[in-house]
N, CA, C and O atoms as a Tinker XYZ file with bonds, in Angstrom:
   252  protein
     1  N     17.445000   60.401000  132.183000    73     2
     2  CA    16.195000   60.401000  131.456000    64     1     3
     3  C     15.642000   58.988000  131.401000    63     2     4     5
     4  O     16.381000   58.044000  131.122000    81     3
     5  N     14.385000   58.836000  131.656000    73     3     6
     6  CA    13.795000   57.508000  131.742000    64     5     7
     7  C     13.489000   56.899000  130.385000    63     6     8     9
     8  O     13.301000   55.687000  130.281000    81     7
     9  N     13.437000   57.710000  129.354000    73     7    10
    10  CA    13.130000   57.194000  128.027000    64     9    11
    11  C     11.641000   57.182000  127.726000    63    10    12    13
    12  O     11.241000   56.897000  126.597000    81    11
    13  N     10.814000   57.488000  128.718000    73    11    14
    14  CA     9.371000   57.513000  128.504000    64    13    15
    15  C      9.004000   58.755000  127.707000    63    14    16    17
    16  O      9.593000   59.822000  127.881000    81    15
    17  N      8.037000   58.599000  126.843000    73    15    18
    18  CA     7.581000   59.732000  126.046000    64    17    19
    19  C      6.508000   60.495000  126.791000    63    18    20    21
    20  O      5.626000   59.901000  127.411000    81    19
    21  N      6.585000   61.791000  126.728000    73    19    22
    22  CA     5.569000   62.653000  127.311000    64    21    23
    23  C      4.709000   63.146000  126.160000    63    22    24    25
    24  O      5.203000   63.836000  125.268000    81    23
    25  N      3.443000   62.804000  126.170000    73    23    26
    26  CA     2.588000   63.253000  125.079000    64    25    27
    27  C      1.360000   63.950000  125.640000    63    26    28    29
    28  O      0.850000   63.592000  126.701000    81    27
    29  N      0.904000   64.938000  124.915000    73    27    30
    30  CA    -0.288000   65.683000  125.286000    64    29    31
    31  C     -1.356000   65.400000  124.247000    63    30    32    33
    32  O     -1.057000   65.208000  123.068000    81    31
    33  N     -2.590000   65.375000  124.688000    73    31    34
    34  CA    -3.654000   65.229000  123.706000    64    33    35
    35  C     -3.903000   66.585000  123.038000    63    34    36    37
    36  O     -3.382000   67.609000  123.479000    81    35
    37  N     -4.688000   66.577000  121.993000    73    35    38
    38  CA    -4.920000   67.785000  121.202000    64    37    39
    39  C     -5.505000   68.908000  122.052000    63    38    40    41
    40  O     -5.049000   70.048000  121.958000    81    39
    41  N     -6.495000   68.611000  122.871000    73    39    42
    42  CA    -7.144000   69.647000  123.674000    64    41    43
    43  C     -6.158000   70.285000  124.648000    63    42    44    45
    44  O     -6.126000   71.508000  124.785000    81    43
    45  N     -5.361000   69.473000  125.320000    73    43    46
    46  CA    -4.369000   70.010000  126.257000    64    45    47
    47  C     -3.366000   70.904000  125.518000    63    46    48    49
    48  O     -3.005000   71.974000  126.008000    81    47
    49  N     -2.928000   70.468000  124.359000    73    47    50
    50  CA    -1.976000   71.239000  123.565000    64    49    51
    51  C     -2.574000   72.579000  123.157000    63    50    52    53
    52  O     -1.905000   73.608000  123.253000    81    51
    53  N     -3.819000   72.580000  122.706000    73    51    54
    54  CA    -4.480000   73.826000  122.301000    64    53    55
    55  C     -4.655000   74.774000  123.483000    63    54    56    57
    56  O     -4.451000   75.980000  123.347000    81    55
    57  N     -5.030000   74.237000  124.636000    73    55    58
    58  CA    -5.210000   75.073000  125.817000    64    57    59
    59  C     -3.875000   75.680000  126.260000    63    58    60    61
    60  O     -3.803000   76.861000  126.599000    81    59
    61  N     -2.833000   74.869000  126.253000    73    59    62
    62  CA    -1.507000   75.349000  126.664000    64    61    63
    63  C     -0.995000   76.415000  125.697000    63    62    64    65
    64  O     -0.462000   77.439000  126.127000    81    63
    65  N     -1.153000   76.180000  124.398000    73    63    66
    66  CA    -0.719000   77.149000  123.399000    64    65    67
    67  C     -1.494000   78.456000  123.537000    63    66    68    69
    68  O     -0.918000   79.537000  123.413000    81    67
    69  N     -2.788000   78.362000  123.792000    73    67    70
    70  CA    -3.604000   79.560000  123.970000    64    69    71
    71  C     -3.112000   80.379000  125.156000    63    70    72    73
    72  O     -3.033000   81.605000  125.076000    81    71
    73  N     -2.782000   79.712000  126.249000    73    71    74
    74  CA    -2.265000   80.396000  127.431000    64    73    75
    75  C     -0.935000   81.067000  127.139000    63    74    76    77
    76  O     -0.720000   82.216000  127.522000    81    75
    77  N     -0.040000   80.355000  126.462000    73    75    78
    78  CA     1.271000   80.908000  126.121000    64    77    79
    79  C      1.116000   82.140000  125.240000    63    78    80    81
    80  O      1.750000   83.164000  125.494000    81    79
    81  N      0.283000   82.053000  124.209000    73    79    82
    82  CA     0.112000   83.174000  123.286000    64    81    83
    83  C     -0.548000   84.367000  123.976000    63    82    84    85
    84  O     -0.188000   85.511000  123.701000    81    83
    85  N     -1.508000   84.118000  124.867000    73    83    86
    86  CA    -2.151000   85.207000  125.612000    64    85    87
    87  C     -1.135000   85.910000  126.507000    63    86    88    89
    88  O     -1.126000   87.137000  126.603000    81    87
    89  N     -0.274000   85.121000  127.164000    73    87    90
    90  CA     0.753000   85.711000  128.022000    64    89    91
    91  C      1.751000   86.553000  127.226000    63    90    92    93
    92  O      2.159000   87.625000  127.672000    81    91
    93  N      2.141000   86.069000  126.054000    73    91    94
    94  CA     3.050000   86.830000  125.193000    64    93    95
    95  C      2.396000   88.142000  124.769000    63    94    96    97
    96  O      3.024000   89.200000  124.823000    81    95
    97  N      1.146000   88.074000  124.350000    73    95    98
    98  CA     0.423000   89.281000  123.940000    64    97    99
    99  C      0.375000   90.292000  125.080000    63    98   100   101
   100  O      0.681000   91.469000  124.889000    81    99
   101  N     -0.009000   89.830000  126.255000    73    99   102
   102  CA    -0.112000   90.739000  127.409000    64   101   103
   103  C      1.231000   91.344000  127.769000    63   102   104   105
   104  O      1.311000   92.533000  128.078000    81   103
   105  N      2.292000   90.539000  127.733000    73   103   106
   106  CA     3.628000   91.041000  128.075000    64   105   107
   107  C      4.055000   92.114000  127.079000    63   106   108   109
   108  O      4.585000   93.148000  127.486000    81   107
   109  N      3.840000   91.894000  125.795000    73   107   110
   110  CA     4.224000   92.879000  124.767000    64   109   111
   111  C      3.410000   94.156000  124.910000    63   110   112   113
   112  O      3.949000   95.261000  124.838000    81   111
   113  N      2.113000   93.995000  125.112000    73   111   114
   114  CA     1.225000   95.150000  125.247000    64   113   115
   115  C      1.602000   95.990000  126.465000    63   114   116   117
   116  O      1.733000   97.209000  126.365000    81   115
   117  N      1.774000   95.338000  127.614000    73   115   118
   118  CA     2.080000   96.055000  128.850000    64   117   119
   119  C      3.469000   96.692000  128.811000    63   118   120   121
   120  O      3.659000   97.797000  129.319000    81   119
   121  N      4.428000   96.006000  128.218000    73   119   122
   122  CA     5.783000   96.560000  128.138000    64   121   123
   123  C      5.814000   97.782000  127.232000    63   122   124   125
   124  O      6.451000   98.783000  127.561000    81   123
   125  N      5.135000   97.710000  126.100000    73   123   126
   126  CA     5.081000   98.869000  125.202000    64   125   127
   127  C      4.463000  100.066000  125.914000    63   126   128   129
   128  O      4.963000  101.186000  125.802000    81   127
   129  N      3.398000   99.836000  126.630000    73   127   130
   130  CA     2.739000  100.908000  127.365000    64   129   131
   131  C      3.655000  101.479000  128.440000    63   130   132   133
   132  O      3.742000  102.694000  128.611000    81   131
   133  N      4.338000  100.592000  129.163000    73   131   134
   134  CA     5.244000  101.015000  130.243000    64   133   135
   135  C      6.385000  101.882000  129.734000    63   134   136   137
   136  O      6.841000  102.786000  130.434000    81   135
   137  N      6.852000  101.607000  128.510000    73   135   138
   138  CA     7.990000  102.349000  127.963000    64   137   139
   139  C      7.574000  103.445000  126.981000    63   138   140   141
   140  O      8.375000  103.881000  126.154000    81   139
   141  N      6.330000  103.884000  127.078000    73   139   142
   142  CA     5.884000  105.047000  126.323000    64   141   143
   143  C      5.577000  104.801000  124.864000    63   142   144   145
   144  O      5.609000  105.733000  124.060000    81   143
   145  N      5.280000  103.561000  124.504000    73   143   146
   146  CA     4.929000  103.260000  123.119000    64   145   147
   147  C      3.650000  102.418000  123.085000    63   146   148   149
   148  O      3.648000  101.307000  122.555000    81   147
   149  N      2.564000  102.950000  123.652000    73   147   150
   150  CA     1.339000  102.153000  123.738000    64   149   151
   151  C      0.871000  101.642000  122.373000    63   150   152   153
   152  O      0.813000  102.389000  121.396000    81   151
   153  N      0.545000  100.372000  122.335000    73   151   154
   154  CA     0.055000   99.764000  121.097000    64   153   155
   155  C      1.143000   99.303000  120.152000    63   154   156   157
   156  O      0.842000   98.664000  119.143000    81   155
   157  N      2.396000   99.603000  120.441000    73   155   158
   158  CA     3.499000   99.205000  119.560000    64   157   159
   159  C      4.027000   97.841000  120.016000    63   158   160   161
   160  O      4.896000   97.747000  120.883000    81   159
   161  N      3.474000   96.787000  119.405000    73   159   162
   162  CA     3.822000   95.430000  119.806000    64   161   163
   163  C      5.263000   95.073000  119.462000    63   162   164   165
   164  O      5.879000   94.265000  120.158000    81   163
   165  N      5.805000   95.655000  118.410000    73   163   166
   166  CA     7.201000   95.383000  118.047000    64   165   167
   167  C      8.121000   95.914000  119.136000    63   166   168   169
   168  O      9.018000   95.208000  119.595000    81   167
   169  N      7.899000   97.157000  119.549000    73   167   170
   170  CA     8.716000   97.736000  120.621000    64   169   171
   171  C      8.523000   96.942000  121.910000    63   170   172   173
   172  O      9.494000   96.638000  122.603000    81   171
   173  N      7.295000   96.611000  122.231000    73   171   174
   174  CA     7.023000   95.857000  123.449000    64   173   175
   175  C      7.714000   94.508000  123.459000    63   174   176   177
   176  O      8.280000   94.101000  124.473000    81   175
   177  N      7.668000   93.810000  122.320000    73   175   178
   178  CA     8.313000   92.499000  122.225000    64   177   179
   179  C      9.825000   92.626000  122.339000    63   178   180   181
   180  O     10.467000   91.847000  123.044000    81   179
   181  N     10.390000   93.602000  121.651000    73   179   182
   182  CA    11.845000   93.787000  121.695000    64   181   183
   183  C     12.326000   94.161000  123.093000    63   182   184   185
   184  O     13.317000   93.614000  123.577000    81   183
   185  N     11.636000   95.078000  123.733000    73   183   186
   186  CA    12.040000   95.512000  125.076000    64   185   187
   187  C     11.860000   94.371000  126.076000    63   186   188   189
   188  O     12.743000   94.131000  126.900000    81   187
   189  N     10.737000   93.671000  126.013000    73   187   190
   190  CA    10.488000   92.561000  126.937000    64   189   191
   191  C     11.533000   91.457000  126.742000    63   190   192   193
   192  O     12.039000   90.898000  127.715000    81   191
   193  N     11.847000   91.152000  125.503000    73   191   194
   194  CA    12.857000   90.126000  125.227000    64   193   195
   195  C     14.226000   90.530000  125.732000    63   194   196   197
   196  O     14.925000   89.730000  126.355000    81   195
   197  N     14.613000   91.768000  125.465000    73   195   198
   198  CA    15.902000   92.260000  125.941000    64   197   199
   199  C     15.969000   92.210000  127.463000    63   198   200   201
   200  O     16.975000   91.790000  128.033000    81   199
   201  N     14.893000   92.641000  128.117000    73   199   202
   202  CA    14.869000   92.655000  129.583000    64   201   203
   203  C     15.028000   91.254000  130.162000    63   202   204   205
   204  O     15.726000   91.067000  131.159000    81   203
   205  N     14.387000   90.277000  129.544000    73   203   206
   206  CA    14.494000   88.896000  130.048000    64   205   207
   207  C     15.911000   88.364000  129.892000    63   206   208   209
   208  O     16.430000   87.697000  130.787000    81   207
   209  N     16.534000   88.655000  128.760000    73   207   210
   210  CA    17.917000   88.204000  128.546000    64   209   211
   211  C     18.849000   88.915000  129.522000    63   210   212   213
   212  O     19.716000   88.279000  130.120000    81   211
   213  N     18.682000   90.222000  129.690000    73   211   214
   214  CA    19.530000   90.980000  130.607000    64   213   215
   215  C     19.375000   90.480000  132.038000    63   214   216   217
   216  O     20.364000   90.348000  132.759000    81   215
   217  N     18.145000   90.202000  132.454000    73   215   218
   218  CA    17.909000   89.676000  133.800000    64   217   219
   219  C     18.594000   88.323000  133.998000    63   218   220   221
   220  O     19.176000   88.064000  135.051000    81   219
   221  N     18.523000   87.467000  132.986000    73   219   222
   222  CA    19.159000   86.146000  133.069000    64   221   223
   223  C     20.670000   86.290000  133.141000    63   222   224   225
   224  O     21.322000   85.582000  133.910000    81   223
   225  N     21.236000   87.195000  132.352000    73   223   226
   226  CA    22.688000   87.403000  132.376000    64   225   227
   227  C     23.136000   87.915000  133.746000    63   226   228   229
   228  O     24.167000   87.487000  134.266000    81   227
   229  N     22.364000   88.823000  134.322000    73   227   230
   230  CA    22.690000   89.317000  135.666000    64   229   231
   231  C     22.598000   88.190000  136.696000    63   230   232   233
   232  O     23.452000   88.062000  137.573000    81   231
   233  N     21.552000   87.381000  136.574000    73   231   234
   234  CA    21.357000   86.286000  137.535000    64   233   235
   235  C     22.490000   85.265000  137.481000    63   234   236   237
   236  O     22.860000   84.685000  138.502000    81   235
   237  N     23.035000   85.051000  136.293000    73   235   238
   238  CA    24.117000   84.074000  136.141000    64   237   239
   239  C     25.499000   84.698000  136.276000    63   238   240   241
   240  O     26.508000   84.009000  136.125000    81   239
   241  N     25.553000   85.996000  136.558000    73   239   242
   242  CA    26.828000   86.665000  136.760000    64   241   243
   243  C     27.630000   86.894000  135.497000    63   242   244   245
   244  O     28.841000   87.103000  135.557000    81   243
   245  N     26.966000   86.857000  134.356000    73   243   246
   246  CA    27.662000   87.081000  133.082000    64   245   247
   247  C     28.063000   88.544000  132.957000    63   246   248   249
   248  O     29.119000   88.855000  132.406000    81   247
   249  N     27.236000   89.433000  133.462000    73   247   250
   250  CA    27.542000   90.872000  133.435000    64   249   251
   251  C     27.370000   91.447000  134.816000    63   250   252
   252  O     27.577000   92.643000  135.018000    81   251
């Protein structure tokens, strides 16, 4: 590590956060719809999160 600080200005931070939150919303919405629970953001978030962890575990040979 070089020790240099990486800093973002306010506008860049807001734009990046907006993109992240939009992607999370879309992933939850689409996953809920795909698994037969359209509009259920809790189910969509839980299923999407579980799928990402399971995929990572498979990729690393944990399971």
